[in-house]
NUFI-400689 format. One line per field, with one value per residue (C-alpha): residue in one letter; x, y, z. Coordinates in Angstrom, 2 decimals, always signed. Layout:
<recs>
rest: A_...
c1: X_...
c2: Y_...
c3: Z_...
</recs>
This chain:
<recs>
rest: X_X_X_X_X_X_X_X_X_X_X_X_X_X_X_X_X_X_X_X_X_X_X_X_X_X_X_X_X_X_X_X_X_X_X_X_X_X_X_X_X_X_X_X_X_X_X_X_X_X_X_X_X_X_X_X_X_X_X_X_X_X_X_X_X_X_X_X_X_X_X_X_X_X_X_X_X_X_X_X_X_X_X_X_X_X_X_X_X_X_X_X_X_X_X_X_X_X_X_X_X_X_X_X_X_X_X_X_X_X_X_X_X_X_X_X_X_X_X_X_X_X_X_X_X_X_X_X_X_X_X_X_X_X_X_X_X_X_X_X_X_X_X_X_X_X_X_X_X_X_X_X_X_X_X_X_X_X_X_X_X_X_X_X_X_X_X_X_X_X_X_X_X_X_X_X_X_X_X_X_X_X_X_X_X_X_X_X_X_X_X_X_X_X_X_X_X_X_X_X_X_X_X_X_X_X_X_X_X_X_X_X_X_X_X_X_X_X_X_X_X_X_X_X_X_X_X_X_X_X_X_X_X_X_X_X_X_X_X_X_X_X_X_X_X_X_X_X_X_X_X_X_X_X_X_X_X_X_X_X_X_X_X_X_X_X_X_X_X_X_X_X_X_X_X_X_X_X_X_X_X_X_X_X_X_X_X_X_X_X_X_X_X_X_X_X_X_X_X_X_X_X_X_X_X_X_X_X_X_X_X_X_X_X_X_X_X_X_X_X_X_X_X_X_X_X_X_X_X_X_X_X_X_X_X_X_X_X_X_X_X_X_X_X_X_X_X_X_X_X_X_X_X_X_X_X_X_X_X_X_X_X_X_X_X
c1: +6.85_+5.23_+6.76_+5.17_+6.97_+5.44_+2.45_+3.57_+2.24_+0.24_-1.44_-2.27_-3.90_-6.11_-6.95_-7.52_-10.01_-10.57_-12.89_-12.22_-10.95_-7.68_-5.54_-6.38_-10.06_-9.56_-7.98_-11.02_-13.37_-11.91_-11.54_-13.87_-15.03_-17.85_-21.56_-23.70_-24.95_-22.11_-21.87_-19.96_-17.00_-17.42_-14.98_-14.86_-15.09_-11.98_-11.05_-12.05_-9.22_-6.20_-6.04_-3.91_-2.19_-0.58_+2.05_+2.70_+6.14_+8.65_+10.40_+13.11_+15.29_+18.62_+17.60_+19.91_+19.31_+18.99_+18.63_+17.94_+15.58_+15.66_+12.59_+12.91_+9.42_+8.28_+6.47_+5.78_+2.53_-0.93_-3.40_-1.85_+1.66_+0.31_-1.24_+2.00_+3.92_+1.30_+1.72_+5.51_+5.34_+2.98_+5.42_+8.30_+6.18_+5.12_+8.70_+10.03_+7.27_+7.74_+11.49_+11.28_+13.61_+13.96_+15.76_+18.90_+18.02_+14.79_+14.35_+13.86_+12.77_+12.85_+10.47_+11.68_+10.86_+9.80_+6.44_+5.82_+6.01_+7.50_+10.42_+12.83_+15.90_+15.00_+14.40_+17.83_+19.48_+17.69_+18.75_+22.38_+22.23_+20.54_+23.07_+25.92_+24.52_+24.96_+21.56_+20.86_+18.37_+16.95_+13.31_+12.73_+9.72_+11.34_+9.96_+11.95_+12.76_+16.22_+17.35_+18.82_+21.13_+24.28_+22.74_+21.62_+25.08_+26.55_+24.18_+25.25_+28.95_+28.34_+26.37_+23.07_+20.07_+17.38_+13.70_+11.61_+7.94_+5.09_+7.28_+10.26_+13.49_+14.63_+17.62_+15.82_+19.02_+19.98_+16.97_+16.46_+12.68_+9.70_+6.31_+3.63_+0.27_-0.49_-0.57_-1.13_-4.29_-5.39_-5.15_-6.89_-9.73_-10.15_-10.57_-13.18_-15.23_-14.96_-15.68_-18.76_-20.00_-19.94_-21.58_-18.40_-18.18_-17.03_-13.98_-11.88_-8.76_-6.03_-4.62_-1.57_+1.03_+4.61_+5.63_+9.01_+7.36_+6.95_+3.51_+2.13_+3.73_+2.13_-1.31_-1.36_-0.14_-2.70_-5.46_-4.41_-3.88_-7.32_-9.29_-7.86_-10.10_-13.10_-13.02_-15.56_-13.69_-10.97_-8.33_-8.09_-5.41_-2.87_-1.43_+1.36_+1.82_+5.59_+5.13_+2.98_+3.57_+0.20_-1.81_-5.08_-4.74_-3.92_-7.11_-9.15_-7.67_-8.66_-12.21_-12.49_-11.06_-13.43_-16.73_-18.36_-15.70_-17.29_-14.81_-11.47_-9.04_-6.89_-3.93_-3.32_-4.93_-3.41_-4.40_-7.85_-8.48_-7.25_-9.81_-12.60_-11.67_-11.50_-14.54_-17.61_-20.03_-22.72_-25.30_-26.73_-23.72_-21.10_-17.78_-17.56_-14.50_-12.48_-9.77_-7.16_-6.90_-9.94_-8.96_-11.48_-12.19_-12.79_-15.00_-17.17_-17.21_-18.33_-21.18_-22.26_-22.23_-19.37_-17.05_-17.88_-15.45_-11.82_-9.32_-7.88_-4.73_-4.04_-1.19_-1.21_-0.54_+2.03_+3.87_+3.69_+5.00_+7.76_+9.02_+8.84_+10.85_+13.38_+13.76_+14.05_+16.90_+19.04_+19.12_+21.59_+20.30_+20.46_+17.86_+15.06_+13.63_+12.31_+10.02_+11.60_+8.31_+4.90_+2.02_-1.12_-4.42_-6.46_-10.15_-12.91_-14.88_-18.08_-21.35_-22.59_-19.81_-18.19_-19.83_-18.92_-16.72_-14.90_-13.02_-12.11_-8.37_-8.79_-10.43_-7.99_-8.52
c2: -29.54_-26.80_-25.87_-22.93_-20.01_-16.57_-16.80_-16.56_-14.00_-16.77_-17.74_-14.12_-13.84_-16.82_-15.42_-11.88_-9.87_-7.33_-9.41_-13.05_-13.70_-14.10_-11.10_-11.30_-11.30_-8.27_-6.41_-7.18_-6.21_-2.80_-1.85_+1.06_+0.07_-2.07_-2.47_+0.09_-2.59_-4.44_-6.29_-4.39_-6.40_-7.61_-8.82_-12.57_-14.17_-14.39_-17.55_-17.06_-19.12_-17.97_-15.64_-17.00_-13.61_-14.56_-17.29_-20.15_-20.20_-22.74_-23.78_-25.85_-22.95_-22.05_-18.48_-16.29_-16.52_-13.11_-11.43_-7.69_-6.39_-2.62_-1.12_+2.32_+3.33_+6.14_+7.35_+6.06_+7.95_+7.21_+4.35_+2.64_+2.55_+1.40_-1.61_-2.34_-2.28_-4.49_-7.10_-6.99_-7.45_-10.40_-12.09_-11.64_-13.10_-16.09_-16.85_-16.69_-19.06_-21.45_-21.70_-21.64_-18.64_-17.26_-14.25_-13.35_-15.79_-13.99_-12.12_-8.40_-5.46_-1.68_+0.58_+4.07_+6.79_+10.43_+11.76_+13.14_+10.93_+13.81_+14.27_+12.27_+13.91_+12.66_+9.18_+9.10_+10.27_+7.51_+4.96_+6.07_+5.63_+2.25_+0.83_+2.07_-0.13_-3.20_-4.88_-8.35_-7.01_-3.63_-3.24_-0.03_+1.84_+4.52_+8.04_+8.74_+6.04_+7.48_+9.12_+6.17_+4.67_+5.31_+3.79_+0.68_+0.24_+0.61_-2.07_-4.41_-3.80_-4.68_-7.82_-6.43_-7.71_-5.13_-5.99_-3.18_-2.74_-0.44_+1.76_+0.27_+1.86_+2.45_+0.08_-3.11_-5.15_-3.76_-5.24_-8.91_-8.76_-6.43_-6.73_-4.25_-3.59_-3.75_+0.03_+0.04_-1.95_+0.64_+3.35_+1.32_+0.30_+3.85_+4.99_+2.30_+3.19_+6.94_+6.74_+4.62_+6.92_+10.06_+8.45_+8.03_+11.75_+14.96_+16.54_+14.87_+15.78_+13.74_+14.77_+12.71_+12.11_+13.03_+12.22_+10.87_+7.91_+4.70_+3.86_+7.27_+7.03_+3.67_+4.70_+7.84_+6.00_+3.23_+5.79_+7.94_+4.93_+3.54_+6.79_+7.64_+4.95_+7.08_+9.45_+11.80_+12.20_+14.82_+14.92_+18.67_+18.67_+16.28_+17.78_+16.24_+17.23_+17.71_+20.13_+22.68_+24.75_+23.87_+20.91_+22.10_+25.47_+23.74_+21.70_+24.82_+26.45_+23.49_+23.50_+27.24_+26.90_+24.06_+24.70_+21.92_+19.33_+15.88_+13.67_+13.35_+10.54_+10.95_+8.57_+8.05_+8.46_+11.82_+13.44_+11.85_+13.29_+16.70_+16.72_+15.79_+18.82_+21.14_+20.00_+21.34_+21.00_+18.55_+19.58_+17.53_+18.31_+17.36_+15.99_+12.20_+11.16_+7.94_+7.67_+5.19_+3.44_+3.03_+5.27_+6.08_+9.46_+7.98_+5.23_+7.94_+9.91_+6.85_+6.16_+9.81_+9.76_+12.25_+9.76_+7.21_+4.64_+3.69_+1.19_-0.14_-2.10_-4.81_-3.21_-5.92_-8.64_-6.42_-5.95_-9.64_-10.77_-8.15_-9.27_-12.97_-12.32_-10.34_-13.14_-15.74_-13.73_-14.42_-18.13_-19.51_-18.85_-22.53_-23.32_-21.05_-19.43_-15.94_-14.55_-11.39_-9.50_-10.13_-7.76_-7.87_-6.98_-4.05_-4.29_-1.87_-0.54_+1.50_+1.96_-1.47_-3.57_-1.36_-3.25_-6.68_-8.77_-10.07_-6.78_-6.16_-6.27_-3.53_-1.07_+1.04_+2.48
c3: +11.03_+8.99_+5.69_+3.90_+2.39_+1.91_-0.40_-3.98_-6.41_-8.09_-4.81_-4.07_-7.49_-6.74_-3.30_-4.52_-2.52_-5.27_-7.40_-6.62_-10.14_-11.96_-12.87_-16.56_-15.68_-13.45_-16.35_-18.49_-15.70_-15.00_-18.67_-19.16_-22.64_-21.27_-21.58_-19.80_-17.43_-15.71_-12.44_-9.78_-8.42_-4.88_-2.25_-1.80_+1.60_+3.77_+5.64_+9.28_+10.75_+8.77_+5.82_+2.94_+2.99_+6.31_+5.71_+8.04_+9.60_+8.30_+11.51_+9.78_+8.57_+10.14_+10.84_+12.88_+16.61_+18.20_+14.79_+14.90_+12.24_+11.74_+10.07_+8.51_+7.44_+5.18_+8.29_+11.78_+12.33_+11.01_+11.02_+7.98_+9.47_+12.84_+11.08_+9.22_+12.50_+14.14_+11.40_+11.73_+15.50_+15.07_+12.67_+15.13_+17.93_+15.81_+14.73_+18.29_+19.41_+16.46_+17.07_+20.85_+21.05_+24.58_+26.03_+24.05_+21.28_+20.43_+17.15_+17.82_+15.71_+15.83_+13.93_+13.02_+10.54_+10.23_+11.35_+7.86_+4.76_+2.78_+5.19_+3.06_+4.58_+8.06_+6.70_+5.05_+8.26_+10.16_+7.55_+7.89_+11.66_+11.40_+8.95_+11.16_+13.93_+11.66_+12.08_+10.71_+8.16_+7.15_+6.08_+4.11_+2.77_+0.62_+0.66_-2.51_-5.06_-5.78_-2.54_-0.66_-3.29_-1.24_+1.88_+0.03_-1.42_+2.08_+3.35_+0.55_+1.27_+4.92_+4.10_+5.39_+3.38_+2.60_+2.27_+0.79_+1.57_+0.55_-1.72_-3.52_-4.75_-8.32_-8.11_-7.15_-7.47_-4.07_-2.29_-1.48_-1.73_-1.96_-0.28_-1.20_-2.82_-6.52_-6.83_-10.58_-9.96_-7.39_-10.03_-12.72_-10.47_-9.17_-12.78_-13.38_-10.29_-10.79_-14.52_-13.89_-11.13_-13.27_-16.28_-18.34_-19.09_-17.44_-15.80_-13.13_-11.15_-9.47_-6.10_-5.30_-2.64_-3.52_-7.08_-5.96_-4.20_-6.19_-4.84_-5.86_-9.29_-10.00_-8.72_-10.85_-13.94_-13.52_-13.15_-16.11_-18.37_-17.65_-17.53_-20.97_-22.43_-21.49_-24.43_-22.86_-19.56_-19.27_-16.53_-15.96_-13.24_-11.68_-8.49_-6.41_-2.78_-3.14_-6.04_-4.23_-1.10_+0.42_-0.84_+0.67_-1.01_-4.30_-3.95_-3.31_-6.40_-8.56_-7.15_-7.79_-11.29_-12.20_-10.37_-12.39_-11.51_-11.61_-9.79_-8.03_-7.28_-4.16_-4.07_-0.36_+3.05_+3.89_+0.59_+0.76_+4.21_+3.07_+0.28_+2.68_+4.76_+1.74_-0.23_+1.56_-1.35_-0.30_-2.90_-5.74_-7.92_-5.36_-6.56_-6.69_-4.71_-4.75_-2.11_-0.95_+2.44_+4.68_+7.58_+10.29_+8.72_+5.27_+6.67_+8.23_+4.96_+3.00_+5.40_+5.22_+1.44_+1.22_-0.47_-3.17_-1.79_-1.28_-2.60_+0.62_+1.34_+3.91_+5.87_+8.54_+5.94_+4.25_+7.53_+8.40_+5.01_+5.05_+8.45_+7.55_+4.38_+6.43_+8.98_+6.23_+4.70_+7.78_+6.84_+4.26_+0.73_-0.18_+2.49_+1.40_-1.69_-1.03_-3.69_-5.05_-5.41_-3.90_-4.58_-2.48_-4.10_-2.79_-1.98_-2.94_+0.01_-0.29_+1.58_+0.50_+2.01_+4.63_+7.50_+6.16_+8.45_+5.38_+4.94_+8.58_+7.88_+5.29_+7.71_+9.72_+13.17
</recs>
């Protein structure tokens, strides 16, 4: 019998793909007060057979036969969310095979959400409908950290465990577990790469996804905290997509207002791709851009030299771990210990390593 719970935060730190070193070493590495000559962090090799980010299935638990797992995602469209769903489906398949569940005894899942990450109202309506159907577990990526309080309380009253993923909620007591990326680290590392690229001086701007989303909040904070250590770099604008009528127009306004802008940090795939469409300056003084999530479009931009690089997540592993935690939560609490919070490390992708097989799970398509 195999007995292995979801990889703990400590294990993930050891197996980090960001730099291959411990968290405290990462903090030292990305601190911008460094010598002029410093080794650029590189991704470590990934196990070919089985990544440590994908847990083995403990087939000794008394999990609920025929359990129904309802996933309410921040969005159901886009390469990132497709990878998350793929990881969740793989976990369901592996559990059913490990436990020999057939027909009505099989674990099943549904995956719902709005087409637009900013459509919080639609997500809440979907969450209401899902909870009314009394699933075994709800998995939630919250578009707004505070908007679903009533729904989470309703789930608790009805004995429905909630596992959050990607973006958590403000009242974490109402969720059994969280599986996501270390978003603060994304912001800090983006500041390090961007600051180094522009010579530790100049003007930069931040273009972010909606401010009401936890992942965006943490990425922006990590970036601003770390870039502040560069005394000769000024953040001239921080623009959130939910605070402007048209994000592309807002980007154009910033570019027009600061024609000598040196760099930008875009906090998610959608915003990153918007900036690639808006920024047409390919001259010697082009804006250095750091994005998030290695979508097909950003991979192309990196190879063309239009983008410095991206901090990319492992959505497949995130989805797999989320679903395994959800399935575990159907077993009696005395049988299993589910880590409350597991953060996966991002990986830096640029023109030097984009074709490496080691980072395949961090490239979206």
